[in-house]
mmCIF file as gemmi writes it, N, C-alpha and C atoms, coordinates in Angstrom:
data_model
loop_
_atom_site.group_PDB
_atom_site.id
_atom_site.type_symbol
_atom_site.label_atom_id
_atom_site.label_alt_id
_atom_site.label_comp_id
_atom_site.label_asym_id
_atom_site.label_entity_id
_atom_site.label_seq_id
_atom_site.pdbx_PDB_ins_code
_atom_site.Cartn_x
_atom_site.Cartn_y
_atom_site.Cartn_z
_atom_site.occupancy
_atom_site.B_iso_or_equiv
_atom_site.pdbx_formal_charge
_atom_site.auth_seq_id
_atom_site.auth_asym_id
_atom_site.pdbx_PDB_model_num
ATOM 1 N N . MET Axp A 1 ? 0.993 -1.26 -0.303 1 0 ? 1 A 1
ATOM 2 C CA . MET Axp A 1 ? -0.452 0.086 0.104 1 0 ? 1 A 1
ATOM 3 C C . MET Axp A 1 ? 0.587 1.091 0.314 1 0 ? 1 A 1
ATOM 4 N N . GLY Axp A 2 ? 1.895 1.005 0.469 1 0 ? 2 A 1
ATOM 5 C CA . GLY Axp A 2 ? 2.981 2.015 0.242 1 0 ? 2 A 1
ATOM 6 C C . GLY Axp A 2 ? 3.524 2.973 -0.591 1 0 ? 2 A 1
ATOM 7 N N . ILE Axp A 3 ? 3.42 1.642 -2.083 1 0 ? 3 A 1
ATOM 8 C CA . ILE Axp A 3 ? 3.906 2.051 -2.915 1 0 ? 3 A 1
ATOM 9 C C . ILE Axp A 3 ? 3.018 3.177 -4.108 1 0 ? 3 A 1
ATOM 10 N N . VAL Axp A 4 ? 1.501 2.561 -3.577 1 0 ? 4 A 1
ATOM 11 C CA . VAL Axp A 4 ? -0.108 3.224 -4.133 1 0 ? 4 A 1
ATOM 12 C C . VAL Axp A 4 ? 0.422 4.778 -3.698 1 0 ? 4 A 1
ATOM 13 N N . LEU Axp A 5 ? 0.867 4.867 -2.382 1 0 ? 5 A 1
ATOM 14 C CA . LEU Axp A 5 ? 0.561 5.782 -2.124 1 0 ? 5 A 1
ATOM 15 C C . LEU Axp A 5 ? 1.48 6.897 -2.506 1 0 ? 5 A 1
ATOM 16 N N . TRP Axp A 6 ? 3 6.169 -2.787 1 0 ? 6 A 1
ATOM 17 C CA . TRP Axp A 6 ? 3.939 7.022 -2.8 1 0 ? 6 A 1
ATOM 18 C C . TRP Axp A 6 ? 3.413 7.798 -5.055 1 0 ? 6 A 1
ATOM 19 N N . ALA Axp A 7 ? 2.442 7.028 -5.382 1 0 ? 7 A 1
ATOM 20 C CA . ALA Axp A 7 ? 2.561 7.176 -6.611 1 0 ? 7 A 1
ATOM 21 C C . ALA Axp A 7 ? 0.885 7.744 -6.968 1 0 ? 7 A 1
ATOM 22 N N . ALA Axp A 8 ? 0.748 7.894 -5.83 1 0 ? 8 A 1
ATOM 23 C CA . ALA Axp A 8 ? -0.809 8.524 -5.514 1 0 ? 8 A 1
ATOM 24 C C . ALA Axp A 8 ? -0.652 10.118 -5.491 1 0 ? 8 A 1
ATOM 25 N N . CYS Axp A 9 ? 0.448 9.95 -4.815 1 0 ? 9 A 1
ATOM 26 C CA . CYS Axp A 9 ? 1.638 11.814 -4.475 1 0 ? 9 A 1
ATOM 27 C C . CYS Axp A 9 ? 2.572 11.95 -5.518 1 0 ? 9 A 1
ATOM 28 N N . GLY Axp A 10 ? 2.565 11.366 -6.314 1 0 ? 10 A 1
ATOM 29 C CA . GLY Axp A 10 ? 3.287 12.034 -7.912 1 0 ? 10 A 1
ATOM 30 C C . GLY Axp A 10 ? 2.415 12.601 -8.634 1 0 ? 10 A 1
ATOM 31 N N . ILE Axp A 11 ? 1.419 12.034 -8.749 1 0 ? 11 A 1
ATOM 32 C CA . ILE Axp A 11 ? 0.142 12.483 -9.943 1 0 ? 11 A 1
ATOM 33 C C . ILE Axp A 11 ? -0.429 13.403 -9.395 1 0 ? 11 A 1
ATOM 34 N N . ALA Axp A 12 ? -0.643 13.583 -7.374 1 0 ? 12 A 1
ATOM 35 C CA . ALA Axp A 12 ? -1.036 15.121 -7.076 1 0 ? 12 A 1
ATOM 36 C C . ALA Axp A 12 ? 0.009 15.865 -7.049 1 0 ? 12 A 1
ATOM 37 N N . ALA Axp A 13 ? 1.23 15.607 -7.324 1 0 ? 13 A 1
ATOM 38 C CA . ALA Axp A 13 ? 2.541 16.848 -7.543 1 0 ? 13 A 1
ATOM 39 C C . ALA Axp A 13 ? 2.015 16.771 -8.929 1 0 ? 13 A 1
ATOM 40 N N . ALA Axp A 14 ? 1.762 15.724 -9.918 1 0 ? 14 A 1
ATOM 41 C CA . ALA Axp A 14 ? 1.714 16.075 -11.426 1 0 ? 14 A 1
ATOM 42 C C . ALA Axp A 14 ? 0.914 17.408 -12.002 1 0 ? 14 A 1
ATOM 43 N N . ILE Axp A 15 ? -0.404 16.993 -11.181 1 0 ? 15 A 1
ATOM 44 C CA . ILE Axp A 15 ? -1.762 17.722 -10.953 1 0 ? 15 A 1
ATOM 45 C C . ILE Axp A 15 ? -1.508 19.462 -10.824 1 0 ? 15 A 1
ATOM 46 N N . VAL Axp A 16 ? -0.829 19.782 -9.476 1 0 ? 16 A 1
ATOM 47 C CA . VAL Axp A 16 ? -0.362 20.692 -8.943 1 0 ? 16 A 1
ATOM 48 C C . VAL Axp A 16 ? 0.583 21.612 -10.053 1 0 ? 16 A 1
ATOM 49 N N . ALA Axp A 17 ? 1.585 20.773 -10.625 1 0 ? 17 A 1
ATOM 50 C CA . ALA Axp A 17 ? 2.665 21.156 -11.308 1 0 ? 17 A 1
ATOM 51 C C . ALA Axp A 17 ? 1.944 21.903 -12.469 1 0 ? 17 A 1
ATOM 52 N N . ARG Axp A 18 ? 1.089 21.26 -13.153 1 0 ? 18 A 1
ATOM 53 C CA . ARG Axp A 18 ? -0.195 21.468 -14.398 1 0 ? 18 A 1
ATOM 54 C C . ARG Axp A 18 ? -0.62 22.839 -14.167 1 0 ? 18 A 1
ATOM 55 N N . ILE Axp A 19 ? -1.095 23.071 -12.429 1 0 ? 19 A 1
ATOM 56 C CA . ILE Axp A 19 ? -1.383 24.306 -12.611 1 0 ? 19 A 1
ATOM 57 C C . ILE Axp A 19 ? -0.685 25.551 -12.862 1 0 ? 19 A 1
ATOM 58 N N . VAL Axp A 20 ? 0.338 25.654 -12.385 1 0 ? 20 A 1
ATOM 59 C CA . VAL Axp A 20 ? 1.102 26.633 -12.163 1 0 ? 20 A 1
ATOM 60 C C . VAL Axp A 20 ? 2.204 26.838 -13.902 1 0 ? 20 A 1
ATOM 61 N N . PRO Axp A 21 ? 1.679 27.955 -14.783 1 0 ? 21 A 1
ATOM 62 C CA . PRO Axp A 21 ? 1.933 27.985 -16.037 1 0 ? 21 A 1
ATOM 63 C C . PRO Axp A 21 ? 3.196 28.533 -16.539 1 0 ? 21 A 1
ATOM 64 N N . VAL Axp A 22 ? 4.348 28.676 -15.52 1 0 ? 22 A 1
ATOM 65 C CA . VAL Axp A 22 ? 5.245 28.722 -15.4 1 0 ? 22 A 1
ATOM 66 C C . VAL Axp A 22 ? 6.32 27.812 -16.098 1 0 ? 22 A 1
ATOM 67 N N . LEU Axp A 23 ? 6.847 27.897 -17.287 1 0 ? 23 A 1
ATOM 68 C CA . LEU Axp A 23 ? 7.262 27.325 -18.208 1 0 ? 23 A 1
ATOM 69 C C . LEU Axp A 23 ? 6.415 25.541 -18.307 1 0 ? 23 A 1
ATOM 70 N N . ARG Axp A 24 ? 5.213 25.954 -18.477 1 0 ? 24 A 1
ATOM 71 C CA . ARG Axp A 24 ? 5.004 24.552 -18.466 1 0 ? 24 A 1
ATOM 72 C C . ARG Axp A 24 ? 4.628 23.568 -20.115 1 0 ? 24 A 1
ATOM 73 N N . GLN Axp A 25 ? 4.839 22.652 -20.154 1 0 ? 25 A 1
ATOM 74 C CA . GLN Axp A 25 ? 4.921 21.972 -21.301 1 0 ? 25 A 1
ATOM 75 C C . GLN Axp A 25 ? 3.815 21.623 -21.934 1 0 ? 25 A 1
ATOM 76 N N . THR Axp A 26 ? 3.661 21.743 -22.925 1 0 ? 26 A 1
ATOM 77 C CA . THR Axp A 26 ? 2.877 21.343 -23.643 1 0 ? 26 A 1
ATOM 78 C C . THR Axp A 26 ? 2.289 19.88 -24.001 1 0 ? 26 A 1
ATOM 79 N N . GLN Axp A 27 ? 3.036 19.009 -23.757 1 0 ? 27 A 1
ATOM 80 C CA . GLN Axp A 27 ? 2.757 17.588 -22.898 1 0 ? 27 A 1
ATOM 81 C C . GLN Axp A 27 ? 3.132 17.294 -22.054 1 0 ? 27 A 1
ATOM 82 N N . TRP Axp A 28 ? 1.354 16.8 -21.57 1 0 ? 28 A 1
ATOM 83 C CA . TRP Axp A 28 ? 1.097 16.287 -19.478 1 0 ? 28 A 1
ATOM 84 C C . TRP Axp A 28 ? 2.027 15.05 -19.392 1 0 ? 28 A 1
ATOM 85 N N . LEU Axp A 29 ? 2.841 13.953 -20.667 1 0 ? 29 A 1
ATOM 86 C CA . LEU Axp A 29 ? 2.544 12.589 -20.555 1 0 ? 29 A 1
ATOM 87 C C . LEU Axp A 29 ? 4.134 12.983 -19.385 1 0 ? 29 A 1
ATOM 88 N N . SER Axp A 30 ? 5.342 13.878 -20.028 1 0 ? 30 A 1
ATOM 89 C CA . SER Axp A 30 ? 6.63 13.963 -19.172 1 0 ? 30 A 1
ATOM 90 C C . SER Axp A 30 ? 6.367 14.332 -17.724 1 0 ? 30 A 1
ATOM 91 N N . ASP Axp A 31 ? 5.203 15.308 -17.522 1 0 ? 31 A 1
ATOM 92 C CA . ASP Axp A 31 ? 5.183 15.833 -16.114 1 0 ? 31 A 1
ATOM 93 C C . ASP Axp A 31 ? 4.514 14.989 -15.442 1 0 ? 31 A 1
ATOM 94 N N . VAL Axp A 32 ? 3.5 14.106 -15.863 1 0 ? 32 A 1
ATOM 95 C CA . VAL Axp A 32 ? 3.306 13.117 -15.148 1 0 ? 32 A 1
ATOM 96 C C . VAL Axp A 32 ? 4.264 11.953 -14.567 1 0 ? 32 A 1
ATOM 97 N N . LEU Axp A 33 ? 5.265 11.598 -15.63 1 0 ? 33 A 1
ATOM 98 C CA . LEU Axp A 33 ? 6.304 10.14 -15.491 1 0 ? 33 A 1
ATOM 99 C C . LEU Axp A 33 ? 7.104 10.673 -14.515 1 0 ? 33 A 1
ATOM 100 N N . LEU Axp A 34 ? 7.679 11.951 -14.534 1 0 ? 34 A 1
ATOM 101 C CA . LEU Axp A 34 ? 8.672 12.701 -14.031 1 0 ? 34 A 1
ATOM 102 C C . LEU Axp A 34 ? 8.528 13.03 -12.506 1 0 ? 34 A 1
ATOM 103 N N . SER Axp A 35 ? 7.029 13.579 -12.288 1 0 ? 35 A 1
ATOM 104 C CA . SER Axp A 35 ? 6.071 12.935 -10.685 1 0 ? 35 A 1
ATOM 105 C C . SER Axp A 35 ? 6.272 12.146 -10.298 1 0 ? 35 A 1
ATOM 106 N N . LEU Axp A 36 ? 5.726 10.825 -11.153 1 0 ? 36 A 1
ATOM 107 C CA . LEU Axp A 36 ? 5.562 9.723 -10.901 1 0 ? 36 A 1
ATOM 108 C C . LEU Axp A 36 ? 7.118 8.788 -9.947 1 0 ? 36 A 1
ATOM 109 N N . LEU Axp A 37 ? 7.916 9.176 -10.86 1 0 ? 37 A 1
ATOM 110 C CA . LEU Axp A 37 ? 9.517 8.876 -10.692 1 0 ? 37 A 1
ATOM 111 C C . LEU Axp A 37 ? 10.048 9.774 -9.073 1 0 ? 37 A 1
ATOM 112 N N . GLY Axp A 38 ? 9.907 11.336 -9.261 1 0 ? 38 A 1
ATOM 113 C CA . GLY Axp A 38 ? 10.084 11.423 -7.706 1 0 ? 38 A 1
ATOM 114 C C . GLY Axp A 38 ? 9.133 11.106 -6.48 1 0 ? 38 A 1
ATOM 115 N N . GLY Axp A 39 ? 7.902 10.958 -7.112 1 0 ? 39 A 1
ATOM 116 C CA . GLY Axp A 39 ? 7.119 10.096 -6.025 1 0 ? 39 A 1
ATOM 117 C C . GLY Axp A 39 ? 7.884 8.956 -5.618 1 0 ? 39 A 1
ATOM 118 N N . VAL Axp A 40 ? 8.206 7.87 -6.226 1 0 ? 40 A 1
ATOM 119 C CA . VAL Axp A 40 ? 9.01 6.645 -5.872 1 0 ? 40 A 1
ATOM 120 C C . VAL Axp A 40 ? 9.902 6.597 -5.213 1 0 ? 40 A 1
ATOM 121 N N . ILE Axp A 41 ? 10.992 7.414 -6.124 1 0 ? 41 A 1
ATOM 122 C CA . ILE Axp A 41 ? 12.231 7.721 -5.411 1 0 ? 41 A 1
ATOM 123 C C . ILE Axp A 41 ? 12.093 8.446 -3.818 1 0 ? 41 A 1
ATOM 124 N N . GLY Axp A 42 ? 11.109 9.169 -3.591 1 0 ? 42 A 1
ATOM 125 C CA . GLY Axp A 42 ? 10.86 10.157 -2.246 1 0 ? 42 A 1
ATOM 126 C C . GLY Axp A 42 ? 10.522 8.85 -1.767 1 0 ? 42 A 1
ATOM 127 N N . GLY Axp A 43 ? 9.34 8.547 -2.111 1 0 ? 43 A 1
ATOM 128 C CA . GLY Axp A 43 ? 9.274 6.851 -1.274 1 0 ? 43 A 1
ATOM 129 C C . GLY Axp A 43 ? 10.35 6.234 -0.798 1 0 ? 43 A 1
ATOM 130 N N . VAL Axp A 44 ? 11.118 5.509 -1.718 1 0 ? 44 A 1
ATOM 131 C CA . VAL Axp A 44 ? 12.119 4.766 -0.77 1 0 ? 44 A 1
ATOM 132 C C . VAL Axp A 44 ? 13.265 5.809 -0.081 1 0 ? 44 A 1
ATOM 133 N N . ILE Axp A 45 ? 13.353 6.5 -0.252 1 0 ? 45 A 1
ATOM 134 C CA . ILE Axp A 45 ? 14.205 7.907 0.746 1 0 ? 45 A 1
ATOM 135 C C . ILE Axp A 45 ? 13.527 7.875 2.082 1 0 ? 45 A 1
ATOM 136 N N . ALA Axp A 46 ? 12.066 7.836 1.721 1 0 ? 46 A 1
ATOM 137 C CA . ALA Axp A 46 ? 11.87 7.822 3.106 1 0 ? 46 A 1
ATOM 138 C C . ALA Axp A 46 ? 10.996 6.737 4.191 1 0 ? 46 A 1
ATOM 139 N N . THR Axp A 47 ? 11.368 5.629 3.192 1 0 ? 47 A 1
ATOM 140 C CA . THR Axp A 47 ? 11.33 4.454 3.632 1 0 ? 47 A 1
ATOM 141 C C . THR Axp A 47 ? 12.491 3.894 4.649 1 0 ? 47 A 1
ATOM 142 N N . VAL Axp A 48 ? 14.223 4.138 3.848 1 0 ? 48 A 1
ATOM 143 C CA . VAL Axp A 48 ? 15.766 4.376 4.717 1 0 ? 48 A 1
ATOM 144 C C . VAL Axp A 48 ? 15.471 5.145 5.484 1 0 ? 48 A 1
ATOM 145 N N . LEU Axp A 49 ? 14.783 6.161 5.79 1 0 ? 49 A 1
ATOM 146 C CA . LEU Axp A 49 ? 14.868 6.931 6.757 1 0 ? 49 A 1
ATOM 147 C C . LEU Axp A 49 ? 13.452 6.841 7.764 1 0 ? 49 A 1
ATOM 148 N N . ASP Axp A 50 ? 12.804 5.37 7.372 1 0 ? 50 A 1
ATOM 149 C CA . ASP Axp A 50 ? 12.136 4.456 8.573 1 0 ? 50 A 1
ATOM 150 C C . ASP Axp A 50 ? 10.665 5.942 8.551 1 0 ? 50 A 1
ATOM 151 N N . TYR Axp A 51 ? 10.181 6.319 7.426 1 0 ? 51 A 1
ATOM 152 C CA . TYR Axp A 51 ? 9.105 6.722 7.761 1 0 ? 51 A 1
ATOM 153 C C . TYR Axp A 51 ? 7.581 6.016 7.465 1 0 ? 51 A 1
ATOM 154 N N . GLY Axp A 52 ? 7.919 4.611 7.152 1 0 ? 52 A 1
ATOM 155 C CA . GLY Axp A 52 ? 6.927 4.245 6.865 1 0 ? 52 A 1
ATOM 156 C C . GLY Axp A 52 ? 7.385 3.226 5.515 1 0 ? 52 A 1
ATOM 157 N N . GLY Axp A 53 ? 6.904 2.107 4.878 1 0 ? 53 A 1
ATOM 158 C CA . GLY Axp A 53 ? 7.562 1.307 4.224 1 0 ? 53 A 1
ATOM 159 C C . GLY Axp A 53 ? 6.832 1.164 2.88 1 0 ? 53 A 1
ATOM 160 N N . TRP Axp A 54 ? 7.009 0.405 2.146 1 0 ? 54 A 1
ATOM 161 C CA . TRP Axp A 54 ? 6.593 0.012 0.889 1 0 ? 54 A 1
ATOM 162 C C . TRP Axp A 54 ? 5.22 -0.253 0.847 1 0 ? 54 A 1
ATOM 163 N N . ASN Axp A 55 ? 5.35 -1.195 1.882 1 0 ? 55 A 1
ATOM 164 C CA . ASN Axp A 55 ? 3.981 -1.928 2.204 1 0 ? 55 A 1
ATOM 165 C C . ASN Axp A 55 ? 2.679 -1.465 3.13 1 0 ? 55 A 1
ATOM 166 N N . GLU Axp A 56 ? 2.985 0.019 4.088 1 0 ? 56 A 1
ATOM 167 C CA . GLU Axp A 56 ? 2.198 0.329 5 1 0 ? 56 A 1
ATOM 168 C C . GLU Axp A 56 ? 2.285 1.697 4.785 1 0 ? 56 A 1
ATOM 169 N N . LEU Axp A 57 ? 1.322 2.335 4.944 1 0 ? 57 A 1
ATOM 170 C CA . LEU Axp A 57 ? 0.416 3.722 5.03 1 0 ? 57 A 1
ATOM 171 C C . LEU Axp A 57 ? 1.164 4.566 6.021 1 0 ? 57 A 1
ATOM 172 N N . ASP Axp A 58 ? 1.687 5.407 5.762 1 0 ? 58 A 1
ATOM 173 C CA . ASP Axp A 58 ? 2.166 6.994 6.676 1 0 ? 58 A 1
ATOM 174 C C . ASP Axp A 58 ? 1.995 8.194 5.948 1 0 ? 58 A 1
ATOM 175 N N . TRP Axp A 59 ? 1.292 9.049 6.129 1 0 ? 59 A 1
ATOM 176 C CA . TRP Axp A 59 ? 1.595 10.448 6.476 1 0 ? 59 A 1
ATOM 177 C C . TRP Axp A 59 ? 3.068 11.282 5.447 1 0 ? 59 A 1
ATOM 178 N N . ARG Axp A 60 ? 3.736 10.493 6.517 1 0 ? 60 A 1
ATOM 179 C CA . ARG Axp A 60 ? 5.198 11.324 6.64 1 0 ? 60 A 1
ATOM 180 C C . ARG Axp A 60 ? 5.834 10.893 5.096 1 0 ? 60 A 1
ATOM 181 N N . ALA Axp A 61 ? 5.434 9.928 4.942 1 0 ? 61 A 1
ATOM 182 C CA . ALA Axp A 61 ? 6.051 9.421 3.407 1 0 ? 61 A 1
ATOM 183 C C . ALA Axp A 61 ? 5.562 9.874 2.379 1 0 ? 61 A 1
ATOM 184 N N . GLY Axp A 62 ? 4.101 9.838 2.417 1 0 ? 62 A 1
ATOM 185 C CA . GLY Axp A 62 ? 3.217 10.211 1.502 1 0 ? 62 A 1
ATOM 186 C C . GLY Axp A 62 ? 4.04 12.526 1.009 1 0 ? 62 A 1
ATOM 187 N N . VAL Axp A 63 ? 4.019 12.97 2.374 1 0 ? 63 A 1
ATOM 188 C CA . VAL Axp A 63 ? 4.33 14.005 2.518 1 0 ? 63 A 1
ATOM 189 C C . VAL Axp A 63 ? 5.88 14.165 1.831 1 0 ? 63 A 1
ATOM 190 N N . PHE Axp A 64 ? 6.965 13.458 2.128 1 0 ? 64 A 1
ATOM 191 C CA . PHE Axp A 64 ? 8.019 13.419 1.482 1 0 ? 64 A 1
ATOM 192 C C . PHE Axp A 64 ? 7.589 13.504 -0.026 1 0 ? 64 A 1
ATOM 193 N N . ALA Axp A 65 ? 7.36 12.088 -0.662 1 0 ? 65 A 1
ATOM 194 C CA . ALA Axp A 65 ? 7.106 11.517 -1.624 1 0 ? 65 A 1
ATOM 195 C C . ALA Axp A 65 ? 6.489 12.853 -2.557 1 0 ? 65 A 1
ATOM 196 N N . PHE Axp A 66 ? 5.495 13.263 -2.191 1 0 ? 66 A 1
ATOM 197 C CA . PHE Axp A 66 ? 4.883 14.615 -2.789 1 0 ? 66 A 1
ATOM 198 C C . PHE Axp A 66 ? 5.959 16.115 -3.231 1 0 ? 66 A 1
ATOM 199 N N . ALA Axp A 67 ? 6.772 16.58 -1.914 1 0 ? 67 A 1
ATOM 200 C CA . ALA Axp A 67 ? 7.896 17.081 -1.909 1 0 ? 67 A 1
ATOM 201 C C . ALA Axp A 67 ? 9.069 16.383 -2.951 1 0 ? 67 A 1
ATOM 202 N N . CYS Axp A 68 ? 9.177 15.646 -2.893 1 0 ? 68 A 1
ATOM 203 C CA . CYS Axp A 68 ? 10.101 15.256 -3.798 1 0 ? 68 A 1
ATOM 204 C C . CYS Axp A 68 ? 9.739 15.396 -5.349 1 0 ? 68 A 1
ATOM 205 N N . ALA Axp A 69 ? 8.902 14.639 -5.885 1 0 ? 69 A 1
ATOM 206 C CA . ALA Axp A 69 ? 7.718 14.726 -6.853 1 0 ? 69 A 1
ATOM 207 C C . ALA Axp A 69 ? 7.82 16.226 -7.574 1 0 ? 69 A 1
ATOM 208 N N . LEU Axp A 70 ? 7.281 16.99 -6.306 1 0 ? 70 A 1
ATOM 209 C CA . LEU Axp A 70 ? 7.188 18.883 -6.767 1 0 ? 70 A 1
ATOM 210 C C . LEU Axp A 70 ? 8.559 19.172 -7.317 1 0 ? 70 A 1
ATOM 211 N N . ALA Axp A 71 ? 9.611 18.631 -6.595 1 0 ? 71 A 1
ATOM 212 C CA . ALA Axp A 71 ? 10.87 19.243 -6.352 1 0 ? 71 A 1
ATOM 213 C C . ALA Axp A 71 ? 11.634 18.557 -7.632 1 0 ? 71 A 1
ATOM 214 N N . PHE Axp A 72 ? 11.309 17.207 -8.383 1 0 ? 72 A 1
ATOM 215 C CA . PHE Axp A 72 ? 11.714 17.118 -9.868 1 0 ? 72 A 1
ATOM 216 C C . PHE Axp A 72 ? 11.44 17.862 -10.978 1 0 ? 72 A 1
ATOM 217 N N . THR Axp A 73 ? 10.083 17.846 -11.079 1 0 ? 73 A 1
ATOM 218 C CA . THR Axp A 73 ? 9.036 18.92 -11.872 1 0 ? 73 A 1
ATOM 219 C C . THR Axp A 73 ? 9.813 20.231 -11.986 1 0 ? 73 A 1
ATOM 220 N N . GLY Axp A 74 ? 10.17 20.715 -10.78 1 0 ? 74 A 1
ATOM 221 C CA . GLY Axp A 74 ? 10.675 22.233 -11.003 1 0 ? 74 A 1
ATOM 222 C C . GLY Axp A 74 ? 11.868 21.936 -11.235 1 0 ? 74 A 1
ATOM 223 N N . TRP Axp A 75 ? 13.035 21.194 -11.1 1 0 ? 75 A 1
ATOM 224 C CA . TRP Axp A 75 ? 14.369 20.998 -11.767 1 0 ? 75 A 1
ATOM 225 C C . TRP Axp A 75 ? 14.482 20.815 -13.205 1 0 ? 75 A 1
ATOM 226 N N . MET Axp A 76 ? 12.834 19.93 -13.439 1 0 ? 76 A 1
ATOM 227 C CA . MET Axp A 76 ? 13.155 19.983 -14.717 1 0 ? 76 A 1
ATOM 228 C C . MET Axp A 76 ? 12.328 20.918 -16.098 1 0 ? 76 A 1
ATOM 229 N N . ARG Axp A 77 ? 11.816 21.999 -14.919 1 0 ? 77 A 1
ATOM 230 C CA . ARG Axp A 77 ? 11.377 23.198 -15.687 1 0 ? 77 A 1
ATOM 231 C C . ARG Axp A 77 ? 12.258 24.401 -15.64 1 0 ? 77 A 1
ATOM 232 N N . VAL Axp A 78 ? 13.508 24.122 -14.878 1 0 ? 78 A 1
ATOM 233 C CA . VAL Axp A 78 ? 14.875 25.055 -14.458 1 0 ? 78 A 1
ATOM 234 C C . VAL Axp A 78 ? 15.77 24.678 -15.665 1 0 ? 78 A 1
ATOM 235 N N . ILE Axp A 79 ? 15.767 23.374 -15.459 1 0 ? 79 A 1
ATOM 236 C CA . ILE Axp A 79 ? 16.552 22.846 -16.733 1 0 ? 79 A 1
ATOM 237 C C . ILE Axp A 79 ? 16.327 23.419 -18.336 1 0 ? 79 A 1
ATOM 238 N N . LYS Axp A 80 ? 15.336 22.9 -18.138 1 0 ? 80 A 1
ATOM 239 C CA . LYS Axp A 80 ? 14.433 23.517 -19.59 1 0 ? 80 A 1
ATOM 240 C C . LYS Axp A 80 ? 14.165 25.409 -20.066 1 0 ? 80 A 1
ATOM 241 N N . LEU Axp A 81 ? 14.736 25.902 -18.905 1 0 ? 81 A 1
ATOM 242 C CA . LEU Axp A 81 ? 14.995 27.296 -18.96 1 0 ? 81 A 1
ATOM 243 C C . LEU Axp A 81 ? 16.62 27.504 -19.301 1 0 ? 81 A 1
ATOM 244 N N . ARG Axp A 82 ? 17.209 26.975 -19.021 1 0 ? 82 A 1
ATOM 245 C CA . ARG Axp A 82 ? 18.465 26.989 -18.728 1 0 ? 82 A 1
ATOM 246 C C . ARG Axp A 82 ? 19.309 26.777 -20.221 1 0 ? 82 A 1
ATOM 247 N N . THR Axp A 83 ? 18.353 25.647 -20.912 1 0 ? 83 A 1
ATOM 248 C CA . THR Axp A 83 ? 19.201 25.25 -22.195 1 0 ? 83 A 1
ATOM 249 C C . THR Axp A 83 ? 18.532 25.802 -23.431 1 0 ? 83 A 1
ATOM 250 N N . SER Axp A 84 ? 17.031 26.62 -23.045 1 0 ? 84 A 1
ATOM 251 C CA . SER Axp A 84 ? 16.256 27.215 -24.162 1 0 ? 84 A 1
ATOM 252 C C . SER Axp A 84 ? 17.317 28.043 -24.394 1 0 ? 84 A 1
């Protein structure tokens, strides 16, 4: 159940990132995939920090996964700004 929480937080972060118009891409799939990746990586890091696990729901892991997913999306937008 923890992995589902991480994925849900990644999708929620993608939705929030799509609301912010600054450097928004025309394709939404890249935002969703990057946010999912960020959510899973954040969840794994939260598990290492003992904020829950891959099979148990913990709100701290969800918040950490959500923050990591938003950070990944933000870094992608900054990199696109610097390279264009």
